[in-house]
N, C-alpha and C positions, 0 to 999 in steps of 0.2 A: 257362694251364689252360683247357680247353674249357668253354664255358658250357652244355654239354649233359651229361646223365648219364642213367642208366637208372632207370626206375620199373617193376620187373618187366622185361618185354621191350620196353616202350615207351621211346622217347627223349623226355626232357622237359628243359626249362630247369632249371639247377641251383637257381635260386631257387624253383622250383615244387615240387621234390621233397619238401622238408620239409613243405609244406602237404598234399601228396598222401598222404604216409606218415601224417601226423597224422590225416587223414580216415579212413584204414583203422583206426587204433587207437582213435579216438573211437567208431567203429562197433562194434568187437568187444569193447570193454572189459568190458561186463557179462557176456559169455559166455566170456571169455578162459579161465578155469580149466576150465570144462566142456569147451570145445573142445580144450584141451591134452590132457586125459585121453582124449578120443575120438580125436583125431588120432594120438596116439602109443600108443594102447592102454594108457595108464598108464606106459609105459616112461620118459617124461620124468622121472619121480620117481627112477628109478635113475640116469639121466644126471646129475641134480642132486646126488644123494647122492655120486656119485663126485667131482664137482666140489668139493663141500664137504670131502671127504677130502683134497683136494690144497691147501687154503688155507693150512695150517700156522698157523692163527690160534691165539693164546694169550690168556689173560686179560689185560686191560688194553690190548689193541691196538686199532687203528682200521681199519675196513674200509669200502669203498665198493662198493655193488651198483648198477652202471650199467644203464640200460634195465631196471630191476628189476621193472617191471610190477606184479604183484600180490603181490610180496614173498616168494616161496618161499625164495630163498636168504637174504635178509636176516633172516627170522624165525629161521633156524637159526644164522646167524652171531652174532646178538645173544647167544645162549646161550654161544657159544664164547668171546666176548670178556668176558663177565661185566659186572657193574655198574661196574667201573672202566674198561671199554672203551667204544667208540662205533661204531655202524654207521649209515651214511647210505644211505638208499634214494633213488635218483635216477632220473628218467625225463624225457625231453623232452616227453612227452605228459601233459597235465593230467588227462585222464580216467583213464589208467592209474595215474598217481601217486595220485590220489584214491581209486581202487579199492584200491590197495595199502595206503594209510593206513587206510581203513575196515576192511580185512581184519585188519591187524595190531593195531589198537586193539581189535577184537572178540576177538582172541586174548589180550588183556591185556598186549600188548607196549608198553612206554612207557619213559620215563626215558632210556636210552642210545640211543634210535633217533631219527634226524632224517630229514626229508623235504626234498629239494631238487629243484626242476624245473630241469634243465640240459641243455645241448647237449654231447654227448661231445666235439665238436670243439674246444670252448673251455671247459674245466671251471673253475668259479668257486671253486677251492680253492687254498691256498698250495702252494708247492713242497715236496716231501719230506714229505707229510702222512700218507699211508696206508701201512699194512703190507701190505694186500692189496686188489686190485680184481677184482671179478668182473663179467662181462657175458655174460648167457645169452640167446641167440637175439635179440640186438639189433644186433650189429655190421653185419649185412647190410643193415639199414635206414638206416645212417649214410651221408650223401652223400659226405663226404671221409674215408675210412677212415684214410688216412695221417695226416691232421691229428689225428684222434681218438686214434690210437695214440701219437703224440708227446705229446698232452695227458695221456694216462694215464701215460706214462713220467715226465712232469714232476712230477705230484702224488704219485707213489710215493716212499717213503723208499728210500734205498740198502739193498739187501737185501730190499726188498719184491717182491711177485710179482703178475703179471697172469694171470688165468685167463679164457679166451674159450671158452665153450661155444656151438657153432654148428652148424647143418646144414652138411654138407660133401659130398664126392663118394664114392659107394659104391665099395668096393674088392673086395668079395666077388664072385667070378665069378657071373654070372647075376642078380645083385640089381638092377642098374641098370634093366632094362626093367620089372621088377615095380614098382620104386619110381616110375618114370615114370607107369605106368598108375594107381597109387594117387594120385600127386600131382595129375595133371591130369584124372582122371575122378572118383575117389571123394572127394577132399578138397573140391573146390568143391561137390559134392552134399551132403556133411555140413554145410558152411557154410550152404548154402541151407536145409536142413531144420532145423538147430538154431539158427543165429544169424540166419536170414533174410538172409544176406549172401553170395551166391555169389562176387561180384566180389572182395571183400577176400581171400578164401581162394584165389582164382585168382592174385591178386597175390603172396600168400605163397609159393605154389608156384614162381612165376616168379622171385621174389627169391632163393630158395634156389639156383636154377640159375645166377643171375648172380653169386653170391658166389664169391670166390676159393677155389680148391681148397686142400688141406692144405699142399702145399709152397709155394704162392704166399703164403698168409697167414703161414706161418713166415718167409718172406723179408721180408715187409712188417714183421713184428715186429723182425727183425734190423735193418732199415733205420731203424726208429724208435728204436733204441738199446738194445733188450732183449738180454740175454745168456742163454746156456744154454737157448735156445728148443727146445721139443719139442712133439709132439702125440701124443695117444692116440686111435686110431679106436675108436668105440663103435658097436655094432649094424652091423658091416660097413662102417663109414665113412659111414653115413647121417648120423651126427653125429660131430664130433671135438672134443676138449678140447685147446686150445693153451695152453701155459704158458711164461712168460718172466719173467726177473728183472731188476731194476735193480741195477747194480753201483755 
């Protein structure tokens, strides 16, 4: 395996990427929710609502929200599994995880919610543990995505499902150039004005372009052992929800 990987468009040592990505999210954690609404014009809420509709979660089940950030999905999944179930909010970044914990505690969510700082490439959970795993807008920041997918497969129960919500490749004719202009001109400007951090949002735009397209990610899920893989394009393919099951 090469000792180089990409950080946005920049080639960096594999061992340095985790630190570089951590720096981005330490920087943006406090403004993360505001920026999500501004960047997506609020549409991220609809993408997440669709993701939740695909979890199949029932009372008493166990779910993992990976790279869960400020806990949007976890907060809803807690209600779906009820008091007999369990949801774990996990993020590799301490600033994001602490922000998520504060936010959910402020909402009065406790009891069946746990918080675990973890690297998706080597999850610290037993085999066959979760009924559902979600990861929203986090996989593109993982250095070794194949290892992460295999780790997720390991900790899912047979019959469990993985849902990956992630920026992808626009498929609607004429959308790509508009999306490029927005990503590389407007997005860093919003980051500069709102979060005082132009470079982090330039990285986010670049990381989206370096992420595997819809078909490539589906093939990676197949290779990691998932079955019945499929994806749904959302907003013309700007975002896609990938789904796969452990048999």
